[in-house]
mmCIF file of the N, C-alpha and C atoms, coordinates in Angstrom:
data_MODEL
# 
_entry.id   MODEL 
# 
loop_
_atom_site.group_PDB 
_atom_site.id 
_atom_site.type_symbol 
_atom_site.label_atom_id 
_atom_site.label_alt_id 
_atom_site.label_comp_id 
_atom_site.label_asym_id 
_atom_site.label_entity_id 
_atom_site.label_seq_id 
_atom_site.pdbx_PDB_ins_code 
_atom_site.Cartn_x 
_atom_site.Cartn_y 
_atom_site.Cartn_z 
_atom_site.occupancy 
_atom_site.B_iso_or_equiv 
_atom_site.pdbx_formal_charge 
_atom_site.auth_seq_id 
_atom_site.auth_comp_id 
_atom_site.auth_asym_id 
_atom_site.auth_atom_id 
_atom_site.pdbx_PDB_model_num 
ATOM 1   N N  . UNK A 1 1  ? 0.899   -1.341 -0.160  1.00 0.00 ? 1  UNK A N  1 
ATOM 2   C CA . UNK A 1 1  ? -0.039  0.017  0.452   1.00 0.00 ? 1  UNK A CA 1 
ATOM 3   C C  . UNK A 1 1  ? 1.217   1.489  -0.067  1.00 0.00 ? 1  UNK A C  1 
ATOM 4   N N  . UNK A 1 2  ? 0.122   2.342  -0.538  1.00 0.00 ? 2  UNK A N  1 
ATOM 5   C CA . UNK A 1 2  ? 0.664   3.849  -0.502  1.00 0.00 ? 2  UNK A CA 1 
ATOM 6   C C  . UNK A 1 2  ? -0.136  4.590  0.068   1.00 0.00 ? 2  UNK A C  1 
ATOM 7   N N  . UNK A 1 3  ? 0.626   4.971  0.899   1.00 0.00 ? 3  UNK A N  1 
ATOM 8   C CA . UNK A 1 3  ? -0.399  6.358  1.525   1.00 0.00 ? 3  UNK A CA 1 
ATOM 9   C C  . UNK A 1 3  ? 0.503   7.781  0.811   1.00 0.00 ? 3  UNK A C  1 
ATOM 10  N N  . UNK A 1 4  ? -0.160  8.414  1.097   1.00 0.00 ? 4  UNK A N  1 
ATOM 11  C CA . UNK A 1 4  ? 0.416   10.240 -0.084  1.00 0.00 ? 4  UNK A CA 1 
ATOM 12  C C  . UNK A 1 4  ? -0.464  11.077 0.113   1.00 0.00 ? 4  UNK A C  1 
ATOM 13  N N  . UNK A 1 5  ? 0.554   12.932 -0.571  1.00 0.00 ? 5  UNK A N  1 
ATOM 14  C CA . UNK A 1 5  ? -0.543  13.435 -0.476  1.00 0.00 ? 5  UNK A CA 1 
ATOM 15  C C  . UNK A 1 5  ? -1.437  14.070 -1.635  1.00 0.00 ? 5  UNK A C  1 
ATOM 16  N N  . UNK A 1 6  ? -1.481  12.716 -2.506  1.00 0.00 ? 6  UNK A N  1 
ATOM 17  C CA . UNK A 1 6  ? -2.279  12.556 -3.406  1.00 0.00 ? 6  UNK A CA 1 
ATOM 18  C C  . UNK A 1 6  ? -1.736  13.429 -4.848  1.00 0.00 ? 6  UNK A C  1 
ATOM 19  N N  . UNK A 1 7  ? -0.173  13.531 -4.866  1.00 0.00 ? 7  UNK A N  1 
ATOM 20  C CA . UNK A 1 7  ? 0.352   14.037 -6.066  1.00 0.00 ? 7  UNK A CA 1 
ATOM 21  C C  . UNK A 1 7  ? 0.056   12.872 -7.694  1.00 0.00 ? 7  UNK A C  1 
ATOM 22  N N  . UNK A 1 8  ? -0.236  13.348 -8.363  1.00 0.00 ? 8  UNK A N  1 
ATOM 23  C CA . UNK A 1 8  ? -0.485  12.264 -9.498  1.00 0.00 ? 8  UNK A CA 1 
ATOM 24  C C  . UNK A 1 8  ? 0.792   11.389 -9.881  1.00 0.00 ? 8  UNK A C  1 
ATOM 25  N N  . UNK A 1 9  ? 1.611   11.745 -10.199 1.00 0.00 ? 9  UNK A N  1 
ATOM 26  C CA . UNK A 1 9  ? 2.746   10.384 -9.332  1.00 0.00 ? 9  UNK A CA 1 
ATOM 27  C C  . UNK A 1 9  ? 3.071   9.022  -8.989  1.00 0.00 ? 9  UNK A C  1 
ATOM 28  N N  . UNK A 1 10 ? 2.078   9.975  -7.648  1.00 0.00 ? 10 UNK A N  1 
ATOM 29  C CA . UNK A 1 10 ? 1.806   8.621  -6.322  1.00 0.00 ? 10 UNK A CA 1 
ATOM 30  C C  . UNK A 1 10 ? 0.946   7.778  -7.252  1.00 0.00 ? 10 UNK A C  1 
ATOM 31  N N  . UNK A 1 11 ? -0.329  8.599  -7.592  1.00 0.00 ? 11 UNK A N  1 
ATOM 32  C CA . UNK A 1 11 ? -0.897  7.047  -7.718  1.00 0.00 ? 11 UNK A CA 1 
ATOM 33  C C  . UNK A 1 11 ? -0.931  6.741  -9.582  1.00 0.00 ? 11 UNK A C  1 
ATOM 34  N N  . UNK A 1 12 ? -0.426  7.327  -9.960  1.00 0.00 ? 12 UNK A N  1 
ATOM 35  C CA . UNK A 1 12 ? 0.283   6.384  -11.541 1.00 0.00 ? 12 UNK A CA 1 
ATOM 36  C C  . UNK A 1 12 ? 1.611   5.333  -11.027 1.00 0.00 ? 12 UNK A C  1 
ATOM 37  N N  . UNK A 1 13 ? 2.106   5.677  -10.108 1.00 0.00 ? 13 UNK A N  1 
ATOM 38  C CA . UNK A 1 13 ? 2.953   5.319  -9.554  1.00 0.00 ? 13 UNK A CA 1 
ATOM 39  C C  . UNK A 1 13 ? 2.576   3.777  -9.151  1.00 0.00 ? 13 UNK A C  1 
ATOM 40  N N  . UNK A 1 14 ? 1.481   3.899  -8.253  1.00 0.00 ? 14 UNK A N  1 
ATOM 41  C CA . UNK A 1 14 ? 1.023   3.069  -7.721  1.00 0.00 ? 14 UNK A CA 1 
ATOM 42  C C  . UNK A 1 14 ? -0.494  1.995  -8.461  1.00 0.00 ? 14 UNK A C  1 
ATOM 43  N N  . UNK A 1 15 ? -0.575  2.731  -9.259  1.00 0.00 ? 15 UNK A N  1 
ATOM 44  C CA . UNK A 1 15 ? -1.960  1.897  -10.257 1.00 0.00 ? 15 UNK A CA 1 
ATOM 45  C C  . UNK A 1 15 ? -0.225  0.798  -11.202 1.00 0.00 ? 15 UNK A C  1 
ATOM 46  N N  . UNK A 1 16 ? 0.621   1.573  -11.290 1.00 0.00 ? 16 UNK A N  1 
ATOM 47  C CA . UNK A 1 16 ? 1.533   0.926  -12.273 1.00 0.00 ? 16 UNK A CA 1 
ATOM 48  C C  . UNK A 1 16 ? 2.294   -0.388 -11.516 1.00 0.00 ? 16 UNK A C  1 
ATOM 49  N N  . UNK A 1 17 ? 2.315   0.004  -10.274 1.00 0.00 ? 17 UNK A N  1 
ATOM 50  C CA . UNK A 1 17 ? 2.561   -1.650 -9.342  1.00 0.00 ? 17 UNK A CA 1 
ATOM 51  C C  . UNK A 1 17 ? 1.825   -2.222 -9.407  1.00 0.00 ? 17 UNK A C  1 
ATOM 52  N N  . UNK A 1 18 ? 0.685   -1.899 -9.307  1.00 0.00 ? 18 UNK A N  1 
ATOM 53  C CA . UNK A 1 18 ? -0.787  -2.803 -8.258  1.00 0.00 ? 18 UNK A CA 1 
ATOM 54  C C  . UNK A 1 18 ? -0.895  -2.821 -6.895  1.00 0.00 ? 18 UNK A C  1 
ATOM 55  N N  . UNK A 1 19 ? -0.808  -1.712 -6.831  1.00 0.00 ? 19 UNK A N  1 
ATOM 56  C CA . UNK A 1 19 ? -1.243  -1.823 -5.201  1.00 0.00 ? 19 UNK A CA 1 
ATOM 57  C C  . UNK A 1 19 ? -1.000  -0.276 -4.602  1.00 0.00 ? 19 UNK A C  1 
ATOM 58  N N  . UNK A 1 20 ? -2.196  -0.465 -3.457  1.00 0.00 ? 20 UNK A N  1 
ATOM 59  C CA . UNK A 1 20 ? -3.353  0.206  -2.913  1.00 0.00 ? 20 UNK A CA 1 
ATOM 60  C C  . UNK A 1 20 ? -3.096  1.828  -2.557  1.00 0.00 ? 20 UNK A C  1 
ATOM 61  N N  . UNK A 1 21 ? -3.268  2.292  -3.498  1.00 0.00 ? 21 UNK A N  1 
ATOM 62  C CA . UNK A 1 21 ? -3.254  4.204  -2.734  1.00 0.00 ? 21 UNK A CA 1 
ATOM 63  C C  . UNK A 1 21 ? -3.909  4.358  -2.249  1.00 0.00 ? 21 UNK A C  1 
ATOM 64  N N  . UNK A 1 22 ? -3.725  5.073  -1.095  1.00 0.00 ? 22 UNK A N  1 
ATOM 65  C CA . UNK A 1 22 ? -4.319  6.178  0.158   1.00 0.00 ? 22 UNK A CA 1 
ATOM 66  C C  . UNK A 1 22 ? -3.625  7.021  0.011   1.00 0.00 ? 22 UNK A C  1 
ATOM 67  N N  . UNK A 1 23 ? -5.366  8.711  0.025   1.00 0.00 ? 23 UNK A N  1 
ATOM 68  C CA . UNK A 1 23 ? -4.717  10.249 -0.290  1.00 0.00 ? 23 UNK A CA 1 
ATOM 69  C C  . UNK A 1 23 ? -4.967  10.152 1.014   1.00 0.00 ? 23 UNK A C  1 
ATOM 70  N N  . UNK A 1 24 ? -3.710  11.159 1.418   1.00 0.00 ? 24 UNK A N  1 
ATOM 71  C CA . UNK A 1 24 ? -4.212  11.415 3.044   1.00 0.00 ? 24 UNK A CA 1 
ATOM 72  C C  . UNK A 1 24 ? -3.489  12.783 2.682   1.00 0.00 ? 24 UNK A C  1 
ATOM 73  N N  . UNK A 1 25 ? -4.302  13.813 3.250   1.00 0.00 ? 25 UNK A N  1 
ATOM 74  C CA . UNK A 1 25 ? -3.906  15.465 3.321   1.00 0.00 ? 25 UNK A CA 1 
ATOM 75  C C  . UNK A 1 25 ? -4.239  16.358 4.390   1.00 0.00 ? 25 UNK A C  1 
ATOM 76  N N  . UNK A 1 26 ? -3.765  17.213 5.043   1.00 0.00 ? 26 UNK A N  1 
ATOM 77  C CA . UNK A 1 26 ? -2.751  17.852 5.985   1.00 0.00 ? 26 UNK A CA 1 
ATOM 78  C C  . UNK A 1 26 ? -4.630  18.773 6.472   1.00 0.00 ? 26 UNK A C  1 
ATOM 79  N N  . UNK A 1 27 ? -5.708  18.716 5.069   1.00 0.00 ? 27 UNK A N  1 
ATOM 80  C CA . UNK A 1 27 ? -6.818  20.008 5.712   1.00 0.00 ? 27 UNK A CA 1 
ATOM 81  C C  . UNK A 1 27 ? -7.940  19.464 6.200   1.00 0.00 ? 27 UNK A C  1 
ATOM 82  N N  . UNK A 1 28 ? -8.796  19.754 7.084   1.00 0.00 ? 28 UNK A N  1 
ATOM 83  C CA . UNK A 1 28 ? -9.962  18.757 8.191   1.00 0.00 ? 28 UNK A CA 1 
ATOM 84  C C  . UNK A 1 28 ? -10.746 18.409 6.880   1.00 0.00 ? 28 UNK A C  1 
ATOM 85  N N  . UNK A 1 29 ? -11.019 17.232 6.590   1.00 0.00 ? 29 UNK A N  1 
ATOM 86  C CA . UNK A 1 29 ? -11.660 15.737 5.846   1.00 0.00 ? 29 UNK A CA 1 
ATOM 87  C C  . UNK A 1 29 ? -10.857 15.241 5.065   1.00 0.00 ? 29 UNK A C  1 
ATOM 88  N N  . UNK A 1 30 ? -9.888  15.594 5.195   1.00 0.00 ? 30 UNK A N  1 
ATOM 89  C CA . UNK A 1 30 ? -8.670  14.586 4.062   1.00 0.00 ? 30 UNK A CA 1 
ATOM 90  C C  . UNK A 1 30 ? -7.629  14.159 5.538   1.00 0.00 ? 30 UNK A C  1 
ATOM 91  N N  . UNK A 1 31 ? -7.912  14.091 6.149   1.00 0.00 ? 31 UNK A N  1 
ATOM 92  C CA . UNK A 1 31 ? -6.969  13.895 6.965   1.00 0.00 ? 31 UNK A CA 1 
ATOM 93  C C  . UNK A 1 31 ? -6.567  11.941 7.031   1.00 0.00 ? 31 UNK A C  1 
ATOM 94  N N  . UNK A 1 32 ? -7.877  11.726 6.672   1.00 0.00 ? 32 UNK A N  1 
ATOM 95  C CA . UNK A 1 32 ? -7.940  9.589  7.411   1.00 0.00 ? 32 UNK A CA 1 
ATOM 96  C C  . UNK A 1 32 ? -8.260  9.152  6.424   1.00 0.00 ? 32 UNK A C  1 
ATOM 97  N N  . UNK A 1 33 ? -7.756  8.402  5.993   1.00 0.00 ? 33 UNK A N  1 
ATOM 98  C CA . UNK A 1 33 ? -7.748  7.789  4.506   1.00 0.00 ? 33 UNK A CA 1 
ATOM 99  C C  . UNK A 1 33 ? -8.990  5.850  4.935   1.00 0.00 ? 33 UNK A C  1 
ATOM 100 N N  . UNK A 1 34 ? -9.733  5.709  4.396   1.00 0.00 ? 34 UNK A N  1 
ATOM 101 C CA . UNK A 1 34 ? -10.168 3.928  4.603   1.00 0.00 ? 34 UNK A CA 1 
ATOM 102 C C  . UNK A 1 34 ? -10.324 4.205  6.065   1.00 0.00 ? 34 UNK A C  1 
ATOM 103 N N  . UNK A 1 35 ? -10.513 4.656  7.433   1.00 0.00 ? 35 UNK A N  1 
ATOM 104 C CA . UNK A 1 35 ? -10.967 5.099  8.732   1.00 0.00 ? 35 UNK A CA 1 
ATOM 105 C C  . UNK A 1 35 ? -9.447  4.480  9.176   1.00 0.00 ? 35 UNK A C  1 
ATOM 106 N N  . UNK A 1 36 ? -8.777  4.378  9.032   1.00 0.00 ? 36 UNK A N  1 
ATOM 107 C CA . UNK A 1 36 ? -7.438  4.385  9.738   1.00 0.00 ? 36 UNK A CA 1 
ATOM 108 C C  . UNK A 1 36 ? -5.714  4.874  9.167   1.00 0.00 ? 36 UNK A C  1 
ATOM 109 N N  . UNK A 1 37 ? -6.100  5.628  7.952   1.00 0.00 ? 37 UNK A N  1 
ATOM 110 C CA . UNK A 1 37 ? -4.762  5.940  7.502   1.00 0.00 ? 37 UNK A CA 1 
ATOM 111 C C  . UNK A 1 37 ? -5.033  7.246  7.662   1.00 0.00 ? 37 UNK A C  1 
ATOM 112 N N  . UNK A 1 38 ? -3.729  8.004  8.357   1.00 0.00 ? 38 UNK A N  1 
ATOM 113 C CA . UNK A 1 38 ? -3.953  9.238  8.738   1.00 0.00 ? 38 UNK A CA 1 
ATOM 114 C C  . UNK A 1 38 ? -2.669  9.987  8.320   1.00 0.00 ? 38 UNK A C  1 
ATOM 115 N N  . UNK A 1 39 ? -2.334  11.083 8.830   1.00 0.00 ? 39 UNK A N  1 
ATOM 116 C CA . UNK A 1 39 ? -1.576  12.114 8.740   1.00 0.00 ? 39 UNK A CA 1 
ATOM 117 C C  . UNK A 1 39 ? -0.662  11.124 9.341   1.00 0.00 ? 39 UNK A C  1 
ATOM 118 N N  . UNK A 1 40 ? -0.917  11.171 10.382  1.00 0.00 ? 40 UNK A N  1 
ATOM 119 C CA . UNK A 1 40 ? 0.417   11.063 11.689  1.00 0.00 ? 40 UNK A CA 1 
ATOM 120 C C  . UNK A 1 40 ? 0.760   10.016 11.436  1.00 0.00 ? 40 UNK A C  1 
ATOM 121 N N  . UNK A 1 41 ? -0.119  8.818  10.928  1.00 0.00 ? 41 UNK A N  1 
ATOM 122 C CA . UNK A 1 41 ? 0.883   7.322  10.223  1.00 0.00 ? 41 UNK A CA 1 
ATOM 123 C C  . UNK A 1 41 ? 1.982   7.639  8.959   1.00 0.00 ? 41 UNK A C  1 
ATOM 124 N N  . UNK A 1 42 ? 2.307   8.364  8.301   1.00 0.00 ? 42 UNK A N  1 
ATOM 125 C CA . UNK A 1 42 ? 2.524   9.114  7.780   1.00 0.00 ? 42 UNK A CA 1 
ATOM 126 C C  . UNK A 1 42 ? 3.778   9.569  8.173   1.00 0.00 ? 42 UNK A C  1 
ATOM 127 N N  . UNK A 1 43 ? 3.542   10.523 8.775   1.00 0.00 ? 43 UNK A N  1 
ATOM 128 C CA . UNK A 1 43 ? 4.900   11.935 9.240   1.00 0.00 ? 43 UNK A CA 1 
ATOM 129 C C  . UNK A 1 43 ? 5.485   10.595 10.178  1.00 0.00 ? 43 UNK A C  1 
ATOM 130 N N  . UNK A 1 44 ? 4.673   9.861  11.109  1.00 0.00 ? 44 UNK A N  1 
ATOM 131 C CA . UNK A 1 44 ? 5.183   9.410  11.986  1.00 0.00 ? 44 UNK A CA 1 
ATOM 132 C C  . UNK A 1 44 ? 6.744   8.044  11.356  1.00 0.00 ? 44 UNK A C  1 
ATOM 133 N N  . UNK A 1 45 ? 5.790   7.136  10.275  1.00 0.00 ? 45 UNK A N  1 
ATOM 134 C CA . UNK A 1 45 ? 7.435   6.357  10.116  1.00 0.00 ? 45 UNK A CA 1 
ATOM 135 C C  . UNK A 1 45 ? 8.340   7.040  8.828   1.00 0.00 ? 45 UNK A C  1 
ATOM 136 N N  . UNK A 1 46 ? 7.859   8.332  8.986   1.00 0.00 ? 46 UNK A N  1 
ATOM 137 C CA . UNK A 1 46 ? 8.795   8.758  7.979   1.00 0.00 ? 46 UNK A CA 1 
ATOM 138 C C  . UNK A 1 46 ? 9.791   9.102  8.799   1.00 0.00 ? 46 UNK A C  1 
ATOM 139 N N  . UNK A 1 47 ? 9.862   10.183 10.000  1.00 0.00 ? 47 UNK A N  1 
ATOM 140 C CA . UNK A 1 47 ? 10.152  10.809 10.840  1.00 0.00 ? 47 UNK A CA 1 
ATOM 141 C C  . UNK A 1 47 ? 11.054  9.600  11.681  1.00 0.00 ? 47 UNK A C  1 
ATOM 142 N N  . UNK A 1 48 ? 10.864  7.865  11.489  1.00 0.00 ? 48 UNK A N  1 
ATOM 143 C CA . UNK A 1 48 ? 11.416  6.859  12.115  1.00 0.00 ? 48 UNK A CA 1 
ATOM 144 C C  . UNK A 1 48 ? 12.301  6.289  11.274  1.00 0.00 ? 48 UNK A C  1 
ATOM 145 N N  . UNK A 1 49 ? 11.697  6.580  9.646   1.00 0.00 ? 49 UNK A N  1 
ATOM 146 C CA . UNK A 1 49 ? 13.135  5.896  8.620   1.00 0.00 ? 49 UNK A CA 1 
ATOM 147 C C  . UNK A 1 49 ? 14.111  6.960  8.829   1.00 0.00 ? 49 UNK A C  1 
ATOM 148 N N  . UNK A 1 50 ? 13.835  8.033  8.536   1.00 0.00 ? 50 UNK A N  1 
ATOM 149 C CA . UNK A 1 50 ? 14.941  8.882  8.831   1.00 0.00 ? 50 UNK A CA 1 
ATOM 150 C C  . UNK A 1 50 ? 16.209  8.971  9.263   1.00 0.00 ? 50 UNK A C  1 
ATOM 151 N N  . UNK A 1 51 ? 15.210  8.517  11.266  1.00 0.00 ? 51 UNK A N  1 
ATOM 152 C CA . UNK A 1 51 ? 16.247  8.403  12.644  1.00 0.00 ? 51 UNK A CA 1 
ATOM 153 C C  . UNK A 1 51 ? 17.318  7.229  12.282  1.00 0.00 ? 51 UNK A C  1 
ATOM 154 N N  . UNK A 1 52 ? 15.918  5.908  11.554  1.00 0.00 ? 52 UNK A N  1 
ATOM 155 C CA . UNK A 1 52 ? 17.187  4.710  10.727  1.00 0.00 ? 52 UNK A CA 1 
ATOM 156 C C  . UNK A 1 52 ? 18.278  5.069  10.053  1.00 0.00 ? 52 UNK A C  1 
ATOM 157 N N  . UNK A 1 53 ? 17.416  5.650  9.074   1.00 0.00 ? 53 UNK A N  1 
ATOM 158 C CA . UNK A 1 53 ? 18.058  5.604  8.175   1.00 0.00 ? 53 UNK A CA 1 
ATOM 159 C C  . UNK A 1 53 ? 20.370  6.851  8.110   1.00 0.00 ? 53 UNK A C  1 
ATOM 160 N N  . UNK A 1 54 ? 19.658  7.618  8.878   1.00 0.00 ? 54 UNK A N  1 
ATOM 161 C CA . UNK A 1 54 ? 20.811  8.529  9.553   1.00 0.00 ? 54 UNK A CA 1 
ATOM 162 C C  . UNK A 1 54 ? 22.004  8.317  9.288   1.00 0.00 ? 54 UNK A C  1 
ATOM 163 N N  . UNK A 1 55 ? 22.413  7.647  10.205  1.00 0.00 ? 55 UNK A N  1 
ATOM 164 C CA . UNK A 1 55 ? 24.197  7.272  10.343  1.00 0.00 ? 55 UNK A CA 1 
ATOM 165 C C  . UNK A 1 55 ? 24.319  6.291  9.270   1.00 0.00 ? 55 UNK A C  1 
ATOM 166 N N  . UNK A 1 56 ? 23.838  5.771  8.357   1.00 0.00 ? 56 UNK A N  1 
ATOM 167 C CA . UNK A 1 56 ? 24.598  5.049  6.808   1.00 0.00 ? 56 UNK A CA 1 
ATOM 168 C C  . UNK A 1 56 ? 25.337  6.463  5.595   1.00 0.00 ? 56 UNK A C  1 
ATOM 169 N N  . UNK A 1 57 ? 24.891  7.441  6.064   1.00 0.00 ? 57 UNK A N  1 
ATOM 170 C CA . UNK A 1 57 ? 25.243  8.775  5.559   1.00 0.00 ? 57 UNK A CA 1 
ATOM 171 C C  . UNK A 1 57 ? 24.790  7.975  3.602   1.00 0.00 ? 57 UNK A C  1 
ATOM 172 N N  . UNK A 1 58 ? 23.435  8.199  3.781   1.00 0.00 ? 58 UNK A N  1 
ATOM 173 C CA . UNK A 1 58 ? 22.827  7.973  2.634   1.00 0.00 ? 58 UNK A CA 1 
ATOM 174 C C  . UNK A 1 58 ? 22.784  6.473  1.585   1.00 0.00 ? 58 UNK A C  1 
ATOM 175 N N  . UNK A 1 59 ? 23.034  5.471  2.016   1.00 0.00 ? 59 UNK A N  1 
ATOM 176 C CA . UNK A 1 59 ? 23.229  3.886  1.073   1.00 0.00 ? 59 UNK A CA 1 
ATOM 177 C C  . UNK A 1 59 ? 22.826  4.215  0.301   1.00 0.00 ? 59 UNK A C  1 
ATOM 178 N N  . UNK A 1 60 ? 23.806  3.533  -0.914  1.00 0.00 ? 60 UNK A N  1 
ATOM 179 C CA . UNK A 1 60 ? 23.401  3.275  -2.009  1.00 0.00 ? 60 UNK A CA 1 
ATOM 180 C C  . UNK A 1 60 ? 21.959  3.187  -2.767  1.00 0.00 ? 60 UNK A C  1 
ATOM 181 N N  . UNK A 1 61 ? 21.160  3.195  -3.732  1.00 0.00 ? 61 UNK A N  1 
ATOM 182 C CA . UNK A 1 61 ? 19.743  2.849  -4.503  1.00 0.00 ? 61 UNK A CA 1 
ATOM 183 C C  . UNK A 1 61 ? 19.641  1.356  -4.499  1.00 0.00 ? 61 UNK A C  1 
ATOM 184 N N  . UNK A 1 62 ? 20.523  0.999  -4.447  1.00 0.00 ? 62 UNK A N  1 
ATOM 185 C CA . UNK A 1 62 ? 20.422  -0.735 -4.972  1.00 0.00 ? 62 UNK A CA 1 
ATOM 186 C C  . UNK A 1 62 ? 20.119  -1.368 -3.826  1.00 0.00 ? 62 UNK A C  1 
ATOM 187 N N  . UNK A 1 63 ? 20.389  -0.709 -2.225  1.00 0.00 ? 63 UNK A N  1 
ATOM 188 C CA . UNK A 1 63 ? 20.146  -1.421 -1.478  1.00 0.00 ? 63 UNK A CA 1 
ATOM 189 C C  . UNK A 1 63 ? 19.266  -0.573 -0.188  1.00 0.00 ? 63 UNK A C  1 
ATOM 190 N N  . UNK A 1 64 ? 18.696  0.069  -0.994  1.00 0.00 ? 64 UNK A N  1 
ATOM 191 C CA . UNK A 1 64 ? 17.187  0.329  -0.110  1.00 0.00 ? 64 UNK A CA 1 
ATOM 192 C C  . UNK A 1 64 ? 16.314  -0.399 0.444   1.00 0.00 ? 64 UNK A C  1 
ATOM 193 N N  . UNK A 1 65 ? 16.069  -1.367 -0.611  1.00 0.00 ? 65 UNK A N  1 
ATOM 194 C CA . UNK A 1 65 ? 15.030  -2.557 -0.353  1.00 0.00 ? 65 UNK A CA 1 
ATOM 195 C C  . UNK A 1 65 ? 15.729  -2.862 0.957   1.00 0.00 ? 65 UNK A C  1 
ATOM 196 N N  . UNK A 1 66 ? 17.103  -3.498 1.216   1.00 0.00 ? 66 UNK A N  1 
ATOM 197 C CA . UNK A 1 66 ? 17.524  -4.480 2.265   1.00 0.00 ? 66 UNK A CA 1 
ATOM 198 C C  . UNK A 1 66 ? 17.776  -3.511 3.714   1.00 0.00 ? 66 UNK A C  1 
ATOM 199 N N  . UNK A 1 67 ? 17.937  -2.053 3.399   1.00 0.00 ? 67 UNK A N  1 
ATOM 200 C CA . UNK A 1 67 ? 17.487  -1.727 4.310   1.00 0.00 ? 67 UNK A CA 1 
ATOM 201 C C  . UNK A 1 67 ? 16.006  -1.942 5.122   1.00 0.00 ? 67 UNK A C  1 
ATOM 202 N N  . UNK A 1 68 ? 15.427  -1.909 4.054   1.00 0.00 ? 68 UNK A N  1 
ATOM 203 C CA . UNK A 1 68 ? 13.876  -0.805 4.261   1.00 0.00 ? 68 UNK A CA 1 
ATOM 204 C C  . UNK A 1 68 ? 13.344  -2.057 4.818   1.00 0.00 ? 68 UNK A C  1 
ATOM 205 N N  . UNK A 1 69 ? 13.836  -3.863 4.290   1.00 0.00 ? 69 UNK A N  1 
ATOM 206 C CA . UNK A 1 69 ? 13.707  -4.865 4.504   1.00 0.00 ? 69 UNK A CA 1 
ATOM 207 C C  . UNK A 1 69 ? 14.126  -4.788 6.496   1.00 0.00 ? 69 UNK A C  1 
ATOM 208 N N  . UNK A 1 70 ? 15.278  -4.063 6.786   1.00 0.00 ? 70 UNK A N  1 
ATOM 209 C CA . UNK A 1 70 ? 15.852  -4.107 8.099   1.00 0.00 ? 70 UNK A CA 1 
ATOM 210 C C  . UNK A 1 70 ? 15.205  -3.108 9.201   1.00 0.00 ? 70 UNK A C  1 
ATOM 211 N N  . UNK A 1 71 ? 15.023  -1.764 8.276   1.00 0.00 ? 71 UNK A N  1 
ATOM 212 C CA . UNK A 1 71 ? 13.956  -1.610 9.140   1.00 0.00 ? 71 UNK A CA 1 
ATOM 213 C C  . UNK A 1 71 ? 12.864  -2.090 9.344   1.00 0.00 ? 71 UNK A C  1 
ATOM 214 N N  . UNK A 1 72 ? 11.583  -2.748 8.981   1.00 0.00 ? 72 UNK A N  1 
ATOM 215 C CA . UNK A 1 72 ? 10.573  -3.456 9.132   1.00 0.00 ? 72 UNK A CA 1 
ATOM 216 C C  . UNK A 1 72 ? 11.016  -4.544 10.155  1.00 0.00 ? 72 UNK A C  1 
ATOM 217 N N  . UNK A 1 73 ? 11.900  -5.477 10.177  1.00 0.00 ? 73 UNK A N  1 
ATOM 218 C CA . UNK A 1 73 ? 12.654  -6.528 11.239  1.00 0.00 ? 73 UNK A CA 1 
ATOM 219 C C  . UNK A 1 73 ? 12.488  -5.086 12.519  1.00 0.00 ? 73 UNK A C  1 
ATOM 220 N N  . UNK A 1 74 ? 13.133  -3.781 13.232  1.00 0.00 ? 74 UNK A N  1 
ATOM 221 C CA . UNK A 1 74 ? 12.950  -3.379 13.791  1.00 0.00 ? 74 UNK A CA 1 
ATOM 222 C C  . UNK A 1 74 ? 11.988  -2.593 14.286  1.00 0.00 ? 74 UNK A C  1 
ATOM 223 N N  . UNK A 1 75 ? 10.842  -2.285 13.273  1.00 0.00 ? 75 UNK A N  1 
ATOM 224 C CA . UNK A 1 75 ? 9.819   -1.638 14.187  1.00 0.00 ? 75 UNK A CA 1 
ATOM 225 C C  . UNK A 1 75 ? 8.873   -3.733 14.403  1.00 0.00 ? 75 UNK A C  1 
ATOM 226 N N  . UNK A 1 76 ? 8.910   -3.911 14.308  1.00 0.00 ? 76 UNK A N  1 
ATOM 227 C CA . UNK A 1 76 ? 7.777   -5.538 14.599  1.00 0.00 ? 76 UNK A CA 1 
ATOM 228 C C  . UNK A 1 76 ? 6.967   -5.726 13.169  1.00 0.00 ? 76 UNK A C  1 
ATOM 229 N N  . UNK A 1 77 ? 8.080   -5.476 12.053  1.00 0.00 ? 77 UNK A N  1 
ATOM 230 C CA . UNK A 1 77 ? 6.820   -6.084 11.344  1.00 0.00 ? 77 UNK A CA 1 
ATOM 231 C C  . UNK A 1 77 ? 5.497   -5.407 10.837  1.00 0.00 ? 77 UNK A C  1 
ATOM 232 N N  . UNK A 1 78 ? 6.177   -3.905 11.356  1.00 0.00 ? 78 UNK A N  1 
ATOM 233 C CA . UNK A 1 78 ? 4.681   -2.666 10.887  1.00 0.00 ? 78 UNK A CA 1 
ATOM 234 C C  . UNK A 1 78 ? 4.377   -2.458 9.964   1.00 0.00 ? 78 UNK A C  1 
ATOM 235 N N  . UNK A 1 79 ? 5.820   -2.665 8.803   1.00 0.00 ? 79 UNK A N  1 
ATOM 236 C CA . UNK A 1 79 ? 5.737   -1.868 7.865   1.00 0.00 ? 79 UNK A CA 1 
ATOM 237 C C  . UNK A 1 79 ? 6.214   -3.120 6.521   1.00 0.00 ? 79 UNK A C  1 
ATOM 238 N N  . UNK A 1 80 ? 4.917   -2.977 5.715   1.00 0.00 ? 80 UNK A N  1 
ATOM 239 C CA . UNK A 1 80 ? 5.103   -3.999 4.739   1.00 0.00 ? 80 UNK A CA 1 
ATOM 240 C C  . UNK A 1 80 ? 6.073   -3.630 3.002   1.00 0.00 ? 80 UNK A C  1 
ATOM 241 N N  . UNK A 1 81 ? 7.243   -3.415 2.757   1.00 0.00 ? 81 UNK A N  1 
ATOM 242 C CA . UNK A 1 81 ? 7.677   -3.187 1.706   1.00 0.00 ? 81 UNK A CA 1 
ATOM 243 C C  . UNK A 1 81 ? 8.147   -4.314 0.597   1.00 0.00 ? 81 UNK A C  1 
ATOM 244 N N  . UNK A 1 82 ? 7.572   -4.172 -0.934  1.00 0.00 ? 82 UNK A N  1 
ATOM 245 C CA . UNK A 1 82 ? 7.863   -5.498 -1.243  1.00 0.00 ? 82 UNK A CA 1 
ATOM 246 C C  . UNK A 1 82 ? 9.513   -5.115 -2.307  1.00 0.00 ? 82 UNK A C  1 
ATOM 247 N N  . UNK A 1 83 ? 9.143   -3.977 -2.858  1.00 0.00 ? 83 UNK A N  1 
ATOM 248 C CA . UNK A 1 83 ? 9.837   -2.772 -3.755  1.00 0.00 ? 83 UNK A CA 1 
ATOM 249 C C  . UNK A 1 83 ? 9.429   -1.361 -3.597  1.00 0.00 ? 83 UNK A C  1 
ATOM 250 N N  . UNK A 1 84 ? 11.030  -0.314 -3.672  1.00 0.00 ? 84 UNK A N  1 
ATOM 251 C CA . UNK A 1 84 ? 10.756  0.740  -3.795  1.00 0.00 ? 84 UNK A CA 1 
ATOM 252 C C  . UNK A 1 84 ? 11.277  1.263  -5.072  1.00 0.00 ? 84 UNK A C  1 
# 
């Protein structure tokens, strides 16, 4: 699944990848998608990722799937990413 701010590129990526796309916004009435995905989920995950990846000083793109998998294990399986 992909949660984003609704920019066209994200919906095209989700469609091409065959994944669900939930649009969350910052305005009242758009902050929650599908009853459980909200902007705080996205912001929290982004902050956790940034904190996790910072010590690696920008790993090469070809290794990102491995780092995401490692982060998923550290978060207790809260994140599922097949491909970036």
